[in-house]
PANUVEX-537042 format. One record per residue (C-alpha): chain; residue number from 1; x, y, z. Coordinates in pm, whole numbers, plus 32768, in hexadecimal, padded with zeros to 4 digits. Layout:
// residues N
+-------+-------+------+------+------+
! torti ! selum !   c1 !   c2 !   c3 !
+-------+-------+------+------+------+
!     A !   NUM !    X !    Y !    Z !
...
+-------+-------+------+------+------+
END
This chain:
// residues 135
+-------+-------+------+------+------+
! torti ! selum !   c1 !   c2 !   c3 !
+-------+-------+------+------+------+
!     A !     1 ! 9DC0 ! B654 ! D8C5 !
!     A !     2 ! 9C84 ! B71F ! D88C !
!     A !     3 ! 9C7D ! B87F ! D914 !
!     A !     4 ! 9B74 ! B90D ! D9FA !
!     A !     5 ! 9AAA ! BA3C ! D998 !
!     A !     6 ! 99A9 ! BAF5 ! DA6B !
!     A !     7 ! 9866 ! BBA2 ! DA13 !
!     A !     8 ! 9735 ! BC48 ! DAA5 !
!     A !     9 ! 95EF ! BCF5 ! DA58 !
!     A !    10 ! 95CA ! BE6E ! DA4B !
!     A !    11 ! 9556 ! BE93 ! DBB2 !
!     A !    12 ! 9655 ! BD9C ! DC3A !
!     A !    13 ! 9558 ! BCBB ! DCEB !
!     A !    14 ! 95B3 ! BB94 ! DC07 !
!     A !    15 ! 9727 ! BB43 ! DBF3 !
!     A !    16 ! 97D3 ! BA16 ! DB60 !
!     A !    17 ! 991F ! B97E ! DB02 !
!     A !    18 ! 995A ! B89F ! D9DA !
!     A !    19 ! 9A6F ! B7A9 ! D993 !
!     A !    20 ! 9A76 ! B6DD ! D859 !
!     A !    21 ! 9AD5 ! B6B6 ! D6F1 !
!     A !    22 ! 9A42 ! B7C4 ! D616 !
!     A !    23 ! 99A7 ! B717 ! D4EA !
!     A !    24 ! 990D ! B82F ! D41C !
!     A !    25 ! 98AA ! B99E ! D420 !
!     A !    26 ! 978D ! B9FF ! D339 !
!     A !    27 ! 96D9 ! BB43 ! D2EA !
!     A !    28 ! 9579 ! BACC ! D2A5 !
!     A !    29 ! 948E ! BB9F ! D1D2 !
!     A !    30 ! 9357 ! BAC1 ! D1E7 !
!     A !    31 ! 920C ! BB62 ! D240 !
!     A !    32 ! 91FE ! BAB3 ! D395 !
!     A !    33 ! 9355 ! BB3A ! D3FD !
!     A !    34 ! 92F8 ! BC95 ! D384 !
!     A !    35 ! 91B4 ! BC81 ! D44E !
!     A !    36 ! 9254 ! BC08 ! D591 !
!     A !    37 ! 937B ! BD00 ! D582 !
!     A !    38 ! 92BC ! BE27 ! D4F3 !
!     A !    39 ! 93E4 ! BE5E ! D406 !
!     A !    40 ! 9463 ! BDF7 ! D2B1 !
!     A !    41 ! 94FA ! BCAE ! D32D !
!     A !    42 ! 9555 ! BBDA ! D457 !
!     A !    43 ! 96C6 ! BB9D ! D4AC !
!     A !    44 ! 96DB ! BA3C ! D53B !
!     A !    45 ! 9807 ! B970 ! D5A2 !
!     A !    46 ! 97DE ! B7F8 ! D5B8 !
!     A !    47 ! 98B8 ! B74A ! D6B9 !
!     A !    48 ! 9907 ! B5D8 ! D6B9 !
!     A !    49 ! 9939 ! B517 ! D7FB !
!     A !    50 ! 98CF ! B64D ! D8B5 !
!     A !    51 ! 98E9 ! B682 ! DA22 !
!     A !    52 ! 97EC ! B791 ! DA5D !
!     A !    53 ! 97F1 ! B7FD ! DBC9 !
!     A !    54 ! 96F8 ! B8FB ! DC4D !
!     A !    55 ! 976A ! B9D6 ! DD6F !
!     A !    56 ! 967F ! BA47 ! DE7B !
!     A !    57 ! 9506 ! BA47 ! DE64 !
!     A !    58 ! 9471 ! B9B6 ! DD25 !
!     A !    59 ! 930A ! BA21 ! DD73 !
!     A !    60 ! 9311 ! BB2E ! DC64 !
!     A !    61 ! 936C ! BA3D ! DB49 !
!     A !    62 ! 9253 ! B9C4 ! DA68 !
!     A !    63 ! 925C ! B8FC ! D925 !
!     A !    64 ! 9173 ! B911 ! D7FC !
!     A !    65 ! 915A ! B7EC ! D709 !
!     A !    66 ! 90AD ! B84A ! D5C3 !
!     A !    67 ! 8FAA ! B745 ! D558 !
!     A !    68 ! 9008 ! B645 ! D451 !
!     A !    69 ! 916D ! B6B9 ! D413 !
!     A !    70 ! 92C5 ! B6C7 ! D4B1 !
!     A !    71 ! 92AC ! B83A ! D504 !
!     A !    72 ! 92EF ! B877 ! D678 !
!     A !    73 ! 9348 ! B9A9 ! D746 !
!     A !    74 ! 93A0 ! B9D5 ! D8B1 !
!     A !    75 ! 9388 ! BB2E ! D94C !
!     A !    76 ! 938B ! BBF1 ! DA92 !
!     A !    77 ! 9228 ! BC34 ! DB03 !
!     A !    78 ! 929C ! BD74 ! DBB5 !
!     A !    79 ! 934E ! BE2B ! DA98 !
!     A !    80 ! 92F8 ! BD54 ! D963 !
!     A !    81 ! 945F ! BD10 ! D8FC !
!     A !    82 ! 94A8 ! BBD7 ! D830 !
!     A !    83 ! 9564 ! BAC9 ! D8EF !
!     A !    84 ! 9602 ! B975 ! D89D !
!     A !    85 ! 952A ! B843 ! D86C !
!     A !    86 ! 9597 ! B6DF ! D8A4 !
!     A !    87 ! 9515 ! B63E ! D763 !
!     A !    88 ! 9566 ! B4D6 ! D7C6 !
!     A !    89 ! 9667 ! B41C ! D897 !
!     A !    90 ! 9788 ! B482 ! D7AE !
!     A !    91 ! 972C ! B5D5 ! D71C !
!     A !    92 ! 96DA ! B730 ! D797 !
!     A !    93 ! 966A ! B861 ! D6CD !
!     A !    94 ! 970A ! B9A0 ! D74F !
!     A !    95 ! 9697 ! BAF7 ! D6DA !
!     A !    96 ! 97DD ! BBA8 ! D688 !
!     A !    97 ! 9760 ! BCEA ! D720 !
!     A !    98 ! 9732 ! BC45 ! D874 !
!     A !    99 ! 98A9 ! BC10 ! D89B !
!     A !   100 ! 9969 ! BD03 ! D979 !
!     A !   101 ! 9A8D ! BD03 ! D886 !
!     A !   102 ! 9ACA ! BCD5 ! D713 !
!     A !   103 ! 9A52 ! BB85 ! D689 !
!     A !   104 ! 9B68 ! BA81 ! D679 !
!     A !   105 ! 9B34 ! BA40 ! D507 !
!     A !   106 ! 9ACC ! BB21 ! D3E3 !
!     A !   107 ! 9979 ! BB0A ! D33C !
!     A !   108 ! 99A3 ! B9F9 ! D23B !
!     A !   109 ! 986D ! BA21 ! D16A !
!     A !   110 ! 9733 ! BAE9 ! D125 !
!     A !   111 ! 961C ! B9E8 ! D11B !
!     A !   112 ! 94BC ! BA06 ! D08C !
!     A !   113 ! 953D ! BB40 ! CFDF !
!     A !   114 ! 943F ! BB16 ! CECB !
!     A !   115 ! 9332 ! BB49 ! CFD5 !
!     A !   116 ! 93C6 ! BC94 ! D04D !
!     A !   117 ! 92DF ! BDBE ! D075 !
!     A !   118 ! 92C7 ! BEA7 ! CF49 !
!     A !   119 ! 9345 ! BFC3 ! D026 !
!     A !   120 ! 949A ! BF1A ! D059 !
!     A !   121 ! 957B ! BFF1 ! CF78 !
!     A !   122 ! 96E9 ! BF83 ! CF69 !
!     A !   123 ! 9740 ! C0CC ! CEBD !
!     A !   124 ! 96B1 ! C1B1 ! CFCD !
!     A !   125 ! 97A9 ! C2B2 ! D057 !
!     A !   126 ! 9873 ! C249 ! D188 !
!     A !   127 ! 98C3 ! C324 ! D2BA !
!     A !   128 ! 9993 ! C2E0 ! D3F1 !
!     A !   129 ! 9883 ! C388 ! D4C5 !
!     A !   130 ! 9742 ! C442 ! D481 !
!     A !   131 ! 9728 ! C4D1 ! D320 !
!     A !   132 ! 975A ! C64A ! D2F6 !
!     A !   133 ! 9619 ! C709 ! D339 !
!     A !   134 ! 9558 ! C764 ! D205 !
!     A !   135 ! 94E2 ! C8CD ! D1F1 !
+-------+-------+------+------+------+
END
């Protein structure tokens, strides 16, 4: 039996629950995903046979479909947070960061990695918080 997971936008105006079979979790480095997230990659979970249920008012949810491709993004018009998008009758795309708990599956692949930005450096130092101040 599929589990239920909840999510929301940053301001909390858009809230949802999701029940379904988790098909894939990709970190996408394509230029469109970089542009719409403002970061190095998008983190998207694809859910099969999804039951995406919005709670409360859905007036702040908007969806952008990029021309001539499959790129789509739903977002809160109040805070700008990425939100799930029902792709078709059997599949939903869920931004992993919109979940209120850890994603139910690990990221399975980095896709379009050859298209990553030149500034993505896998060897950059890692810190658990802000880096130490430079003097």
